[in-house]
PLY file of the C-alpha trace (Angstrom):
ply
format ascii 1.0
element vertex 326
property float x
property float y
property float z
element edge 325
property int vertex1
property int vertex2
end_header
174.48 147.70 225.39
173.22 144.61 223.61
170.46 141.60 224.39
172.93 139.70 225.31
173.53 141.77 228.25
170.25 141.63 230.51
171.58 142.17 234.06
172.57 146.05 233.38
168.97 146.68 232.53
167.65 146.27 235.83
171.18 148.51 236.98
168.69 150.81 236.05
166.28 150.92 238.13
166.91 152.83 241.65
164.84 149.82 243.28
167.79 147.40 242.75
170.16 149.76 244.18
168.07 150.30 247.08
167.81 146.44 247.84
171.27 146.28 247.77
172.23 149.20 250.20
169.23 147.92 252.73
171.61 144.83 253.05
173.48 145.72 255.74
175.53 142.70 256.15
177.04 143.31 252.52
177.17 147.07 253.03
179.06 147.21 256.08
181.10 144.52 255.19
182.30 146.57 252.70
182.61 149.61 254.81
184.56 148.05 257.35
187.03 146.91 254.61
187.48 150.11 253.28
188.21 151.78 256.38
190.44 149.25 256.97
192.70 149.29 253.79
192.44 152.61 252.22
195.73 154.70 253.48
195.82 158.50 253.15
196.85 159.21 249.81
195.51 155.91 248.28
193.74 155.93 244.65
191.23 154.11 244.72
188.93 152.41 241.40
185.31 151.48 242.14
184.50 148.51 239.32
180.94 148.79 239.00
180.05 151.84 241.17
176.15 151.97 241.24
175.30 154.85 243.40
179.05 155.54 244.20
178.16 154.31 247.99
182.01 152.30 247.86
183.97 155.57 246.42
181.91 157.79 248.92
183.46 155.35 251.50
186.83 155.32 250.13
186.67 159.25 249.81
185.53 159.24 253.77
188.48 157.38 254.51
191.48 159.44 253.03
191.30 158.13 249.34
193.36 161.16 247.39
191.56 160.20 244.60
188.55 157.84 243.83
187.79 156.34 239.96
184.33 155.21 240.15
183.42 153.45 236.92
180.03 152.19 235.73
179.07 150.77 232.19
175.00 152.00 233.14
173.26 155.02 232.72
172.71 155.21 236.58
176.39 156.39 237.23
174.64 160.15 236.38
172.80 159.72 239.68
176.21 158.34 241.47
177.80 161.68 240.15
174.83 163.87 242.06
175.09 161.81 245.21
178.44 162.77 245.49
177.73 166.52 244.79
175.44 165.84 247.19
177.66 165.27 249.98
179.99 167.96 248.84
182.32 165.12 247.94
185.14 166.59 244.88
188.05 163.80 244.62
185.80 160.99 242.90
186.11 161.19 239.12
183.54 159.49 237.51
183.87 157.34 234.02
180.84 156.01 232.04
182.74 152.90 230.78
182.99 149.01 230.68
186.46 147.12 231.08
187.22 147.81 227.32
186.51 151.79 227.27
188.03 152.47 230.59
191.19 154.77 230.01
192.52 156.80 233.13
195.86 158.39 233.10
197.38 156.21 236.36
197.98 152.69 238.18
195.86 152.68 241.31
196.55 151.45 244.36
193.11 149.74 245.40
190.28 147.98 243.60
187.27 147.83 245.18
183.66 146.00 243.70
181.09 144.51 244.30
180.65 142.54 241.08
179.15 139.69 243.17
175.83 138.00 241.40
173.35 134.95 242.78
175.63 131.98 243.28
178.69 134.53 242.75
178.91 134.28 238.79
175.34 134.97 237.85
175.88 138.34 236.70
179.16 138.07 234.42
181.12 140.58 235.79
184.03 138.21 236.88
185.88 138.54 233.75
185.33 142.08 233.25
187.10 142.83 236.78
189.81 140.74 236.31
190.96 142.94 232.65
190.48 146.04 235.07
193.25 144.57 237.61
195.36 143.56 235.37
195.47 146.63 233.29
195.21 149.87 236.16
196.31 147.57 239.69
199.77 148.50 240.96
202.32 145.59 241.66
201.50 144.55 245.23
197.72 146.52 244.91
194.88 145.54 246.97
191.59 143.85 245.66
188.62 143.89 247.94
186.74 141.31 248.09
190.60 139.60 248.00
189.11 136.01 248.21
185.87 134.51 247.33
184.84 131.08 248.09
182.36 128.48 246.66
179.80 125.95 248.85
177.22 123.70 248.17
174.74 121.92 250.08
172.27 119.01 249.87
169.12 119.80 250.33
166.96 117.33 252.38
163.67 119.14 253.02
161.13 116.84 250.71
159.01 120.00 250.68
161.02 121.38 247.64
160.73 118.03 245.87
156.67 117.76 246.07
156.48 121.90 245.50
157.91 120.93 242.04
155.87 118.28 241.51
152.43 120.01 241.17
152.25 119.19 237.65
152.56 115.77 237.81
150.10 115.51 240.01
147.37 116.59 237.85
145.84 119.53 239.32
142.10 120.32 238.53
141.82 116.61 237.06
143.70 118.11 234.01
146.99 116.08 232.68
149.87 118.34 232.48
152.50 116.18 231.16
153.67 118.48 228.54
154.95 120.75 231.06
155.35 118.63 234.13
158.97 117.79 234.07
160.05 121.43 233.23
160.46 122.69 236.54
162.67 119.96 237.57
164.84 121.67 235.25
165.27 125.03 235.88
167.44 126.49 238.84
166.24 129.22 241.56
166.68 131.54 244.42
165.52 130.01 247.84
166.69 131.29 251.67
167.10 127.86 252.76
167.62 126.96 257.01
170.28 125.32 258.18
167.51 122.37 258.93
166.92 121.73 255.12
170.37 121.03 254.25
172.52 117.95 255.34
175.30 119.22 258.16
178.12 118.35 255.85
178.42 120.97 253.18
180.68 120.68 250.08
183.96 123.00 249.46
184.30 123.89 245.29
186.99 126.08 244.81
188.18 129.32 246.18
189.49 132.54 244.18
192.31 134.29 245.13
191.54 137.67 243.68
194.88 138.86 242.89
196.13 135.84 241.14
192.96 134.49 239.28
193.92 134.25 235.70
190.61 133.71 234.33
186.67 132.43 235.69
186.08 128.76 235.48
183.98 126.69 233.46
182.51 124.26 236.29
183.51 123.39 239.54
183.20 120.59 241.30
183.60 119.14 244.98
183.40 116.11 247.24
181.36 115.12 250.43
180.63 112.40 252.44
177.46 112.31 254.33
177.06 112.45 257.84
174.40 110.05 258.02
171.92 108.27 255.69
169.51 110.21 254.00
167.25 110.90 250.57
168.24 114.51 249.35
166.02 116.09 246.75
168.79 118.63 245.43
171.69 121.21 245.77
171.69 124.67 246.93
174.72 126.82 246.15
176.05 129.68 247.85
179.45 132.07 248.34
181.37 133.39 251.16
183.78 136.33 250.39
186.82 137.73 252.79
187.21 141.43 252.18
189.54 141.94 254.75
192.40 140.30 256.68
189.93 140.16 259.19
186.27 140.99 257.21
184.58 138.30 255.78
180.65 137.35 255.03
179.01 134.31 253.80
175.65 133.84 252.08
174.48 130.66 253.04
171.37 128.69 254.93
173.99 129.62 258.49
174.57 132.73 257.75
172.13 136.43 258.49
170.46 136.57 255.54
171.11 138.29 252.52
169.92 139.62 248.67
171.88 137.18 247.28
169.73 134.09 249.07
171.18 130.73 247.58
170.55 129.20 244.57
168.59 126.11 244.47
169.44 123.09 241.65
166.92 120.47 241.73
167.03 116.82 240.66
164.18 115.44 238.98
163.83 112.31 241.33
165.45 111.44 244.88
168.39 110.53 245.74
169.95 108.09 248.74
172.76 109.15 250.16
174.98 106.73 252.68
178.27 107.63 255.00
179.56 105.02 253.17
179.69 106.51 249.50
181.57 109.71 249.15
179.42 112.53 246.79
180.74 114.69 243.82
178.67 117.42 243.14
179.35 119.40 239.31
178.13 122.58 238.55
179.40 123.36 235.29
178.94 127.15 235.09
176.92 129.34 232.42
178.20 131.06 229.07
176.89 134.61 229.88
178.49 135.87 226.87
176.25 133.94 224.52
172.78 133.45 226.45
169.84 136.14 227.57
170.15 134.31 230.63
172.23 131.93 232.73
172.08 128.70 232.21
173.16 125.98 234.33
174.71 122.47 234.22
174.46 120.26 237.63
174.99 116.80 238.56
175.27 114.33 241.31
177.23 111.02 241.71
178.52 108.60 244.30
179.71 105.59 242.77
176.62 103.98 241.87
174.06 106.16 240.65
174.34 109.81 239.37
171.38 112.26 238.08
172.49 115.25 235.80
170.21 118.14 234.83
170.53 121.54 233.19
168.31 124.51 232.37
168.90 123.98 228.25
165.43 120.87 228.76
163.18 123.57 229.84
164.33 126.23 226.57
164.37 123.24 224.18
160.38 122.90 224.78
160.08 126.07 223.28
160.15 127.24 219.71
162.74 130.21 219.31
161.13 131.04 216.11
157.24 131.15 217.57
156.07 135.22 217.11
154.53 136.44 219.92
151.05 136.13 219.52
151.34 133.04 217.56
149.50 130.26 218.25
150.52 126.65 217.25
147.83 124.57 215.24
0 1
1 2
2 3
3 4
4 5
5 6
6 7
7 8
8 9
9 10
10 11
11 12
12 13
13 14
14 15
15 16
16 17
17 18
18 19
19 20
20 21
21 22
22 23
23 24
24 25
25 26
26 27
27 28
28 29
29 30
30 31
31 32
32 33
33 34
34 35
35 36
36 37
37 38
38 39
39 40
40 41
41 42
42 43
43 44
44 45
45 46
46 47
47 48
48 49
49 50
50 51
51 52
52 53
53 54
54 55
55 56
56 57
57 58
58 59
59 60
60 61
61 62
62 63
63 64
64 65
65 66
66 67
67 68
68 69
69 70
70 71
71 72
72 73
73 74
74 75
75 76
76 77
77 78
78 79
79 80
80 81
81 82
82 83
83 84
84 85
85 86
86 87
87 88
88 89
89 90
90 91
91 92
92 93
93 94
94 95
95 96
96 97
97 98
98 99
99 100
100 101
101 102
102 103
103 104
104 105
105 106
106 107
107 108
108 109
109 110
110 111
111 112
112 113
113 114
114 115
115 116
116 117
117 118
118 119
119 120
120 121
121 122
122 123
123 124
124 125
125 126
126 127
127 128
128 129
129 130
130 131
131 132
132 133
133 134
134 135
135 136
136 137
137 138
138 139
139 140
140 141
141 142
142 143
143 144
144 145
145 146
146 147
147 148
148 149
149 150
150 151
151 152
152 153
153 154
154 155
155 156
156 157
157 158
158 159
159 160
160 161
161 162
162 163
163 164
164 165
165 166
166 167
167 168
168 169
169 170
170 171
171 172
172 173
173 174
174 175
175 176
176 177
177 178
178 179
179 180
180 181
181 182
182 183
183 184
184 185
185 186
186 187
187 188
188 189
189 190
190 191
191 192
192 193
193 194
194 195
195 196
196 197
197 198
198 199
199 200
200 201
201 202
202 203
203 204
204 205
205 206
206 207
207 208
208 209
209 210
210 211
211 212
212 213
213 214
214 215
215 216
216 217
217 218
218 219
219 220
220 221
221 222
222 223
223 224
224 225
225 226
226 227
227 228
228 229
229 230
230 231
231 232
232 233
233 234
234 235
235 236
236 237
237 238
238 239
239 240
240 241
241 242
242 243
243 244
244 245
245 246
246 247
247 248
248 249
249 250
250 251
251 252
252 253
253 254
254 255
255 256
256 257
257 258
258 259
259 260
260 261
261 262
262 263
263 264
264 265
265 266
266 267
267 268
268 269
269 270
270 271
271 272
272 273
273 274
274 275
275 276
276 277
277 278
278 279
279 280
280 281
281 282
282 283
283 284
284 285
285 286
286 287
287 288
288 289
289 290
290 291
291 292
292 293
293 294
294 295
295 296
296 297
297 298
298 299
299 300
300 301
301 302
302 303
303 304
304 305
305 306
306 307
307 308
308 309
309 310
310 311
311 312
312 313
313 314
314 315
315 316
316 317
317 318
318 319
319 320
320 321
321 322
322 323
323 324
324 325
């Protein structure tokens, strides 16, 4: 693992896996999907298996053999958990998409690969590589479909909270960093009243046919009423099986994914007379330690463009730790 793979570090910690398994919406949806789609005698590949919970479900519902794959050393515990439950038809592989070798193709691939706003953890590309290499023709993917959504945030609190340094707290001029909070994405848990009723569809991926991760998402909406908005929040929904889906938006039951907030540096007025275009450029996770996003809004008259890079450019990457600039 290199410094460009920050996500794997957190998955060494049992607290991360506890958080995931305590997300009942997530875990029970995958359990129901596996119960519906695993057939007696199926061969299943669980990519990014973590604790092995999805492998255990697949075994429980009749899979003949399960290949549990993870690049993190935590897979040792997944193996021990299977043994503690007297499950002997799961084969564990401490591998990634490049090093994995198994002697057969599989009927079903299951993977809980989704990060915040779906693509935060850079697992989509590796999953597609595994699919193309090991899934039988006509095989099944869980999830089968994922969709991006965005909402226009109309709660002024978010703007006021980010304006803290602009207001010279304690009588101190914080102008060198006053704008920085507006140029950083954050995880939030919003309520339906904090966004406009009309949401934005940013695209849907069919996981059986998707060729490669996208580079950007674009969607349009016409606001239902005049309003002032202060940013955009993004979330996703996932269809795991024909009758089993879940969402991660403000209208959905809470999940550990929450929503990703993309703030604006100034208020933006919208109107039913003007269509709004939202554009989000997805991070290049391969070249940065942390995901960096770009986002914009345009209504034909006014445009606001934001990104995570502006904040990072204020920091001197060559300043050694502990050294103070003169």
